PALUMNU-94071 format. One record per residue (C-alpha): residue number from 1; chain; residue in one letter; z, x, y. Coordinates in nm, 2 decimals. Example, Ala and Ser with C-alpha at 12.3 -4.5 7.8 and 13.67 -1.06 7.14 Angstrom:
2
> 1  A  a  0.78  1.23  -0.45 $
> 2  A  s  0.71  1.37  -0.11 $
END
This chain:
74
> 1  A  m  -9.31  0.73  4.98 $
> 2  A  k  -9.44  0.48  5.22 $
> 3  A  q  -9.81  0.43  5.21 $
> 4  A  g  -10.03  0.48  5.52 $
> 5  A  i  -9.78  0.68  5.74 $
> 6  A  h  -9.88  1.03  5.64 $
> 7  A  p  -10.16  1.23  5.80 $
> 8  A  e  -10.46  1.34  5.60 $
> 9  A  y  -10.43  1.69  5.45 $
> 10  A  t  -10.77  1.85  5.46 $
> 11  A  d  -10.94  2.19  5.40 $
> 12  A  t  -10.94  2.39  5.73 $
> 13  A  k  -11.09  2.72  5.83 $
> 14  A  i  -10.90  2.93  6.08 $
> 15  A  r  -11.13  3.17  6.27 $
> 16  A  c  -11.00  3.47  6.47 $
> 17  A  l  -11.17  3.64  6.76 $
> 18  A  c  -11.20  3.96  6.55 $
> 19  A  g  -11.42  3.76  6.30 $
> 20  A  n  -11.16  3.72  6.03 $
> 21  A  e  -11.16  3.38  5.86 $
> 22  A  i  -10.87  3.22  5.67 $
> 23  A  h  -10.93  2.92  5.45 $
> 24  A  t  -10.63  2.69  5.42 $
> 25  A  r  -10.53  2.32  5.44 $
> 26  A  s  -10.39  2.14  5.74 $
> 27  A  t  -10.30  1.80  5.88 $
> 28  A  k  -10.49  1.88  6.20 $
> 29  A  a  -10.80  1.67  6.24 $
> 30  A  e  -11.04  1.96  6.31 $
> 31  A  e  -11.22  2.14  6.03 $
> 32  A  e  -11.21  2.47  6.22 $
> 33  A  i  -10.92  2.62  6.43 $
> 34  A  s  -10.98  2.91  6.66 $
> 35  A  v  -10.71  3.17  6.73 $
> 36  A  e  -10.70  3.48  6.95 $
> 37  A  i  -10.51  3.71  6.71 $
> 38  A  c  -10.44  3.73  6.34 $
> 39  A  s  -10.27  3.95  6.09 $
> 40  A  s  -10.59  4.16  6.05 $
> 41  A  c  -10.60  4.26  6.41 $
> 42  A  h  -10.24  4.24  6.54 $
> 43  A  p  -10.10  4.58  6.62 $
> 44  A  f  -9.77  4.51  6.43 $
> 45  A  f  -9.96  4.45  6.10 $
> 46  A  t  -10.22  4.72  6.15 $
> 47  A  g  -9.96  5.00  6.23 $
> 48  A  q  -10.09  5.06  6.58 $
> 49  A  q  -9.78  4.92  6.75 $
> 50  A  k  -9.62  5.16  7.00 $
> 51  A  i  -9.27  5.15  7.14 $
> 52  A  v  -9.30  5.13  7.52 $
> 53  A  d  -9.03  5.34  7.68 $
> 54  A  t  -8.99  5.21  8.03 $
> 55  A  a  -8.78  5.43  8.26 $
> 56  A  g  -8.65  5.64  7.97 $
> 57  A  r  -8.42  5.37  7.82 $
> 58  A  v  -8.48  5.48  7.46 $
> 59  A  e  -8.41  5.84  7.54 $
> 60  A  r  -8.09  5.75  7.73 $
> 61  A  f  -7.97  5.54  7.44 $
> 62  A  k  -8.03  5.82  7.19 $
> 63  A  q  -7.86  6.07  7.42 $
> 64  A  r  -7.55  5.84  7.48 $
> 65  A  y  -7.50  5.78  7.10 $
> 66  A  k  -7.61  6.11  6.94 $
> 67  A  n  -7.26  6.22  6.88 $
> 68  A  a  -7.11  5.89  6.80 $
> 69  A  d  -6.89  5.88  6.49 $
> 70  A  y  -6.91  5.55  6.31 $
> 71  A  a  -6.68  5.65  6.02 $
> 72  A  q  -6.39  5.41  5.97 $
> 73  A  k  -6.06  5.52  6.13 $
> 74  A  k  -5.77  5.59  5.91 $
END
C-alpha cells in the first residue's frame, strides 16, 4: 500500500436523538456523529411499523387475487 494517502481511522461515537450511543471506528474527522434515528428507535426494528393502506389498495389487491391458482398447468 502507498503511504500517506489513506485517511485516519479513529474511534468515533454515534449519538442518536433518542439517547442511544454506538461506539465504532470511522474515517470521519469528528469524534462524535449525531443522527436522527437508529436501530433502537426506528419503527421497523422496534416492531411498531404499520402498513399504511391508502385508498384501500391492499384490500383491493387481496380481493383480486384471493382465488388465484398458482399451481403449474399440466
